[in-house]
Backbone as a chain_set.jsonl record, in Angstrom:
{"seq": "MATCACTGQTPSEGKSGIDGIITISPAKPGPTRINEASAPLANTTFAVESNGREIGSFTTDDRGHFQVALSPGHYKVSLKARKTSIGHFGPFEVEVVADKMTNVQWECDSGMR", "coords": {"N": [[-158.746, 77.869, -67.763], [-159.153, 75.224, -69.756], [-158.433, 71.246, -69.265], [-157.346, 68.004, -69.604], [-156.52, 64.571, -69.457], [-156.379, 62.251, -71.518], [-157.255, 59.052, -71.626], [-156.303, 56.181, -71.497], [-153.813, 57.089, -72.06], [-150.563, 57.361, -71.215], [-148.11, 59.76, -69.969], [-144.854, 60.807, -70.169], [-141.761, 60.264, -67.374], [-141.125, 63.267, -67.343], [-143.534, 66.44, -68.37], [-145.222, 65.948, -71.186], [-147.628, 66.824, -74.205], [-150.59, 68.856, -76.201], [-150.344, 71.957, -76.161], [-152.913, 74.696, -77.073], [-154.127, 76.774, -78.708], [-156.835, 77.367, -81.002], [-158.57, 78.427, -82.73], [-161.298, 80.352, -84.945], [-162.704, 81.368, -88.616], [-164.109, 82.607, -91.128], [-165.34, 84.815, -88.701], [-168.033, 86.135, -88.06], [-170.524, 86.321, -90.722], [-171.205, 87.95, -93.567], [-168.73, 91.738, -94.315], [-165.191, 91.11, -93.851], [-164.009, 92.949, -91.268], [-161.196, 94.753, -90.129], [-159.134, 93.459, -87.671], [-161.694, 91.365, -86.663], [-161.189, 89.197, -87.971], [-160.682, 86.768, -87.016], [-161.975, 84.788, -84.455], [-161.816, 83.524, -80.782], [-162.272, 80.319, -81.027], [-164.881, 78.587, -78.66], [-165.645, 76.492, -75.534], [-165.458, 73.942, -77.294], [-165.691, 70.681, -78.516], [-162.726, 68.705, -79.001], [-161.818, 65.125, -80.283], [-159.079, 63.186, -79.902], [-157.158, 61.825, -82.02], [-155.346, 58.213, -82.603], [-152.984, 56.276, -84.604], [-155.583, 55.545, -85.382], [-158.226, 55.207, -84.337], [-160.099, 56.979, -81.529], [-158.8, 58.394, -79.07], [-158.808, 59.835, -76.66], [-160.337, 63.309, -75.711], [-160.616, 66.741, -75.483], [-161.686, 69.686, -74.401], [-162.347, 73.516, -75.725], [-161.744, 76.176, -74.033], [-162.996, 79.129, -72.164], [-161.532, 81.065, -74.214], [-160.622, 79.91, -76.259], [-158.842, 78.444, -75.837], [-156.091, 75.323, -75.019], [-154.833, 72.677, -73.622], [-153.627, 69.577, -73.324], [-152.446, 65.941, -71.844], [-150.403, 63.87, -73.478], [-149.079, 61.135, -73.914], [-145.682, 60.788, -75.893], [-146.075, 60.257, -79.693], [-147.625, 60.619, -82.399], [-150.288, 62.444, -83.512], [-154.339, 63.15, -84.541], [-156.742, 65.78, -84.748], [-159.314, 66.664, -84.196], [-163.515, 68.076, -85.02], [-165.527, 67.359, -82.3], [-168.154, 64.998, -82.593], [-169.077, 66.077, -85.124], [-172.206, 67.85, -86.668], [-172.439, 69.282, -88.973], [-171.673, 69.381, -92.54], [-170.925, 71.797, -93.555], [-167.9, 73.975, -93.46], [-164.826, 73.953, -91.709], [-162.786, 71.441, -89.595], [-160.138, 70.499, -89.085], [-159.024, 67.04, -90.043], [-156.208, 68.398, -87.36], [-153.012, 67.947, -87.418], [-150.243, 66.478, -84.996], [-147.281, 65.974, -83.532], [-146.32, 64.717, -81.044], [-143.576, 64.901, -78.54], [-141.648, 63.233, -75.901], [-141.273, 64.5, -72.767], [-142.195, 67.425, -73.487], [-144.26, 69.998, -73.965], [-145.685, 70.645, -76.671], [-146.552, 73.258, -78.673], [-149.074, 75.076, -80.09], [-151.178, 76.894, -82.599], [-154.133, 76.578, -83.714], [-156.439, 77.034, -86.266], [-159.916, 77.686, -87.85], [-161.825, 76.553, -90.245], [-164.716, 78.372, -90.53], [-166.374, 78.35, -92.912], [-168.871, 80.554, -93.58], [-169.483, 83.052, -95.702]], "CA": [[-158.29, 76.665, -68.29], [-159.02, 73.929, -69.952], [-157.669, 71.015, -69.189], [-157.934, 66.758, -70.624], [-155.757, 63.973, -69.643], [-156.802, 61.714, -72.071], [-157.375, 57.7, -70.66], [-155.173, 55.012, -72.506], [-152.182, 57.464, -72.771], [-149.503, 57.299, -69.479], [-147.339, 60.947, -70.21], [-143.592, 59.94, -69.181], [-142.112, 61.165, -66.461], [-141.568, 65.141, -67.93], [-145.191, 66.407, -68.686], [-145.661, 65.537, -72.096], [-148.267, 66.64, -74.59], [-150.25, 69.659, -76.565], [-150.409, 72.98, -75.223], [-152.243, 75.494, -78.078], [-155.443, 77.592, -78.983], [-157.7, 77.446, -81.815], [-159.416, 80.205, -83.269], [-162.141, 80.075, -86.02], [-162.43, 82.569, -89.43], [-164.694, 84.393, -90.177], [-165.781, 84.637, -87.092], [-169.209, 86.576, -88.448], [-170.751, 86.372, -91.825], [-170.308, 89.711, -93.83], [-167.396, 91.867, -95.048], [-164.458, 91.491, -92.813], [-162.963, 94.144, -90.921], [-159.553, 94.991, -89.493], [-159.405, 92.798, -86.31], [-162.344, 90.785, -86.583], [-161.172, 88.219, -88.86], [-160.653, 85.361, -86.491], [-161.857, 85.148, -82.931], [-161.638, 81.994, -80.324], [-163.233, 79.005, -80.386], [-165.181, 78.699, -77.261], [-166.665, 75.729, -75.839], [-166.034, 73.228, -78.366], [-164.524, 69.519, -77.995], [-161.983, 68.058, -80.088], [-161.723, 64.353, -80.159], [-157.216, 63.223, -80.053], [-157.399, 59.786, -82.09], [-153.64, 58.244, -82.662], [-153.311, 55.045, -85.127], [-157.396, 55.741, -86.211], [-158.921, 54.812, -82.942], [-159.95, 57.654, -80.906], [-158.065, 58.344, -77.103], [-159.45, 61.01, -75.956], [-160.658, 64.266, -76.213], [-160.723, 67.777, -74.38], [-162.829, 71.369, -74.639], [-161.329, 74.817, -75.599], [-162.309, 77.164, -72.508], [-164.057, 80.555, -73.434], [-160.945, 81.413, -75.248], [-160.49, 78.924, -77.268], [-156.944, 77.405, -75.133], [-156.664, 73.891, -74.584], [-154.575, 71.187, -72.977], [-154.055, 67.714, -73.096], [-151.52, 65.247, -72.046], [-150.245, 62.382, -74.085], [-147.677, 60.06, -74.129], [-144.975, 60.955, -77.496], [-146.535, 60.065, -80.59], [-148.502, 61.878, -84.033], [-151.575, 62.252, -83.255], [-155.364, 64.039, -84.858], [-156.706, 66.021, -83.601], [-160.751, 66.967, -84.976], [-164.147, 68.904, -84.363], [-165.969, 66.203, -82.157], [-169.432, 64.822, -83.215], [-169.452, 66.309, -86.33], [-172.959, 67.75, -86.716], [-172.631, 69.55, -90.264], [-171.102, 69.107, -93.339], [-170.082, 72.903, -93.218], [-167.167, 74.138, -92.573], [-162.773, 72.755, -91.457], [-162.159, 71.769, -87.885], [-159.631, 69.631, -88.86], [-158.079, 66.765, -88.635], [-154.634, 68.825, -87.359], [-151.622, 66.082, -87.118], [-149.247, 66.348, -84.717], [-146.31, 65.272, -83.01], [-145.895, 64.833, -79.352], [-141.964, 64.499, -78.081], [-140.435, 63.207, -74.467], [-141.117, 65.884, -71.541], [-142.302, 68.688, -74.068], [-145.337, 70.714, -74.322], [-146.104, 71.217, -78.447], [-147.519, 74.779, -78.751], [-149.471, 75.014, -81.841], [-151.709, 77.995, -83.011], [-154.569, 76.277, -85.37], [-157.314, 78.033, -87.635], [-160.351, 76.497, -88.185], [-162.892, 77.786, -91.639], [-165.993, 78.368, -89.769], [-167.371, 78.409, -93.763], [-169.059, 81.685, -94.432], [-169.166, 83.864, -96.747]], "C": [[-158.647, 75.785, -68.391], [-157.947, 72.577, -69.93], [-158.234, 69.143, -68.998], [-157.002, 65.658, -70.418], [-156.608, 62.589, -69.854], [-156.53, 60.194, -71.559], [-157.102, 57.148, -72.105], [-154.585, 55.925, -73.016], [-151.804, 57.812, -70.963], [-148.058, 57.895, -70.225], [-146.257, 60.539, -69.703], [-143.225, 61.291, -68.209], [-142.278, 63.29, -66.761], [-142.832, 64.849, -68.639], [-144.732, 66.708, -70.659], [-146.976, 65.995, -73.148], [-148.959, 67.652, -75.66], [-150.623, 70.868, -75.453], [-151.065, 74.027, -76.703], [-153.804, 76.661, -77.929], [-155.971, 77.586, -80.592], [-158.871, 78.523, -81.636], [-160.547, 79.488, -84.311], [-161.904, 81.922, -87.075], [-163.552, 82.146, -90.35], [-165.485, 84.285, -89.47], [-168.021, 85.634, -87.153], [-168.968, 87.051, -89.92], [-170.783, 87.183, -92.49], [-168.797, 89.476, -94.1], [-166.986, 91.769, -93.845], [-164.079, 92.007, -92.473], [-161.638, 93.49, -90.59], [-159.933, 94.38, -87.992], [-159.943, 92.06, -85.986], [-162.233, 89.735, -87.236], [-161.241, 86.656, -88.133], [-161.354, 85.486, -84.944], [-161.815, 83.008, -82.391], [-162.267, 81.509, -80.693], [-163.54, 77.943, -79.181], [-165.992, 77.433, -76.968], [-167.142, 74.776, -76.304], [-164.904, 71.824, -78.119], [-164.025, 69.314, -79.148], [-161.767, 66.607, -79.727], [-159.938, 63.956, -80.206], [-157.445, 61.526, -80.75], [-155.297, 59.599, -82.533], [-154.462, 56.518, -83.178], [-155.118, 54.541, -86.135], [-158.078, 55.173, -85.333], [-159.029, 56.988, -81.975], [-159.231, 57.138, -79.197], [-158.386, 58.654, -75.948], [-159.602, 62.448, -76.451], [-160.524, 65.53, -75.405], [-161.569, 68.982, -75.372], [-161.98, 72.074, -74.61], [-162.268, 75.435, -74.544], [-162.791, 78.551, -73.482], [-162.95, 81.296, -74.741], [-159.613, 80.948, -76.539], [-159.004, 77.74, -77.313], [-157.745, 75.895, -75.117], [-155.569, 73.115, -73.971], [-154.157, 70.214, -72.842], [-152.855, 66.948, -73.124], [-151.581, 64.477, -72.583], [-149.099, 62.131, -73.891], [-147.199, 60.716, -75.879], [-145.637, 60.295, -77.765], [-147.336, 60.405, -81.429], [-150.237, 61.12, -83.462], [-152.362, 63.156, -84.01], [-155.983, 64.142, -84.201], [-157.963, 66.794, -84.269], [-161.845, 67.28, -84.839], [-164.566, 66.957, -84.289], [-167.056, 65.297, -82.163], [-170.199, 65.707, -84.373], [-170.889, 66.833, -86.731], [-173.51, 68.656, -88.536], [-171.552, 69.919, -90.874], [-169.648, 70.74, -93.255], [-168.929, 73.873, -92.736], [-165.88, 73.807, -92.142], [-162.864, 72.75, -90.539], [-161.266, 71.204, -88.04], [-159.226, 68.215, -90.278], [-156.896, 67.925, -88.852], [-154.252, 67.533, -86.623], [-150.572, 67.152, -86.696], [-148.855, 65.828, -83.659], [-145.977, 65.926, -81.789], [-144.346, 63.973, -79.116], [-142.597, 64.305, -76.707], [-141.051, 64.605, -73.519], [-141.179, 67.391, -72.459], [-143.88, 68.729, -73.895], [-145.42, 70.97, -75.83], [-146.81, 71.938, -78.24], [-148.435, 74.495, -80.239], [-150.811, 75.54, -81.565], [-152.875, 77.007, -84.201], [-156.481, 76.994, -85.445], [-158.087, 77.051, -87.813], [-161.311, 77.686, -89.25], [-164.337, 77.729, -90.854], [-167.562, 77.997, -91.26], [-168.279, 79.699, -94.521], [-168.171, 82.586, -94.85], [-169.972, 84.452, -97.016]], "O": [[-158.7, 75.081, -67.383], [-156.829, 72.683, -70.435], [-159.281, 68.893, -68.401], [-156.347, 65.604, -71.459], [-157.247, 61.963, -69.008], [-155.438, 60.088, -71.002], [-157.448, 57.449, -73.247], [-154.558, 55.993, -74.245], [-152.428, 58.254, -69.998], [-147.196, 57.224, -70.794], [-146.397, 59.835, -68.702], [-143.692, 62.424, -68.093], [-143.121, 64.144, -66.487], [-143.233, 63.837, -69.213], [-144.022, 67.606, -71.11], [-147.811, 65.155, -72.812], [-148.114, 67.728, -76.552], [-151.041, 70.751, -74.301], [-150.197, 74.313, -77.528], [-154.228, 77.138, -76.877], [-155.083, 77.923, -81.375], [-159.61, 79.083, -80.827], [-160.633, 78.267, -84.44], [-161.393, 82.989, -86.736], [-163.879, 80.982, -90.121], [-166.457, 83.553, -89.655], [-168.903, 85.547, -86.299], [-168.037, 87.703, -90.393], [-169.883, 87.843, -91.971], [-168.027, 88.519, -94.163], [-167.657, 92.059, -92.854], [-163.085, 92.176, -93.178], [-161.17, 92.355, -90.688], [-160.871, 94.788, -87.308], [-159.455, 91.482, -85.015], [-163.262, 89.061, -87.209], [-161.743, 85.649, -88.631], [-161.09, 86.529, -84.345], [-161.799, 81.939, -83.001], [-163.304, 82.139, -80.902], [-162.906, 76.955, -78.813], [-166.878, 77.099, -77.754], [-168.306, 74.381, -76.231], [-163.744, 71.863, -77.709], [-164.583, 69.6, -80.208], [-161.42, 66.605, -78.546], [-159.435, 64.9, -80.814], [-157.762, 60.471, -80.2], [-154.4, 60.431, -82.67], [-155.442, 55.877, -82.797], [-155.512, 53.734, -86.977], [-158.772, 54.314, -85.878], [-158.168, 57.867, -81.964], [-159.196, 56.101, -78.533], [-158.353, 58.187, -74.809], [-159.058, 62.79, -77.501], [-160.21, 65.187, -74.266], [-161.892, 69.05, -76.558], [-160.961, 71.909, -73.938], [-163.435, 75.094, -74.357], [-162.895, 78.854, -74.67], [-163.304, 81.843, -75.786], [-158.609, 81.292, -77.163], [-158.471, 76.911, -78.05], [-158.895, 75.456, -75.156], [-156.593, 72.563, -73.571], [-154.462, 69.813, -71.719], [-152.125, 67.042, -74.111], [-152.672, 63.906, -72.578], [-148.177, 62.926, -73.709], [-147.981, 61.01, -76.784], [-146.154, 59.544, -76.938], [-148.327, 60.591, -80.723], [-150.854, 60.083, -83.221], [-151.708, 64.119, -84.412], [-156.235, 63.412, -83.243], [-157.578, 67.702, -85.007], [-161.992, 66.542, -83.864], [-164.375, 65.984, -85.019], [-166.705, 64.43, -81.362], [-171.397, 65.953, -84.515], [-171.171, 65.981, -87.574], [-174.619, 68.597, -89.066], [-170.621, 70.536, -90.357], [-168.434, 70.827, -93.069], [-169.054, 74.497, -91.682], [-165.944, 72.604, -92.397], [-163.06, 73.846, -90.014], [-160.907, 70.964, -86.888], [-159.19, 68.606, -91.445], [-156.579, 68.368, -89.956], [-154.695, 66.681, -85.853], [-150.121, 68.122, -87.306], [-149.599, 65.285, -82.844], [-145.569, 67.051, -81.501], [-144.077, 62.81, -79.417], [-143.621, 64.856, -76.303], [-141.117, 65.709, -74.06], [-140.409, 68.322, -72.224], [-144.601, 67.746, -73.728], [-144.919, 72.085, -75.972], [-147.837, 71.634, -77.633], [-148.222, 73.722, -81.173], [-151.561, 75.07, -80.709], [-152.506, 76.771, -85.351], [-157.332, 77.254, -84.595], [-157.714, 75.885, -87.941], [-161.475, 78.905, -89.189], [-164.862, 76.62, -90.762], [-168.746, 77.685, -91.131], [-168.373, 79.82, -95.742], [-166.991, 82.89, -94.674], [-169.87, 85.252, -97.946]]}, "num_chains": 1, "name": "protein.A"}
């Protein structure tokens, strides 16, 4: 499992942050087959922003899962160091509350058709 504690943020005494899975769709070019519409977005780094500035990052594991500890607040998450304008990889917005891991399931658009 990929885990990252973002620098500059101190979670409250209870565990708070974001836990989830990021997928990408369509996963392959051409016609989409049943059960092949999306795939885990593996080993991909995302930036976490608060108030317009990057406060940390995390990398998904081989199943697209990630977990990041964050203080309560509002965050935007998007692909870090994006090199192409094709596809949609956020920003995803999330509200983190004290003493709770906020579970998310985000799907990115690969731009393949």
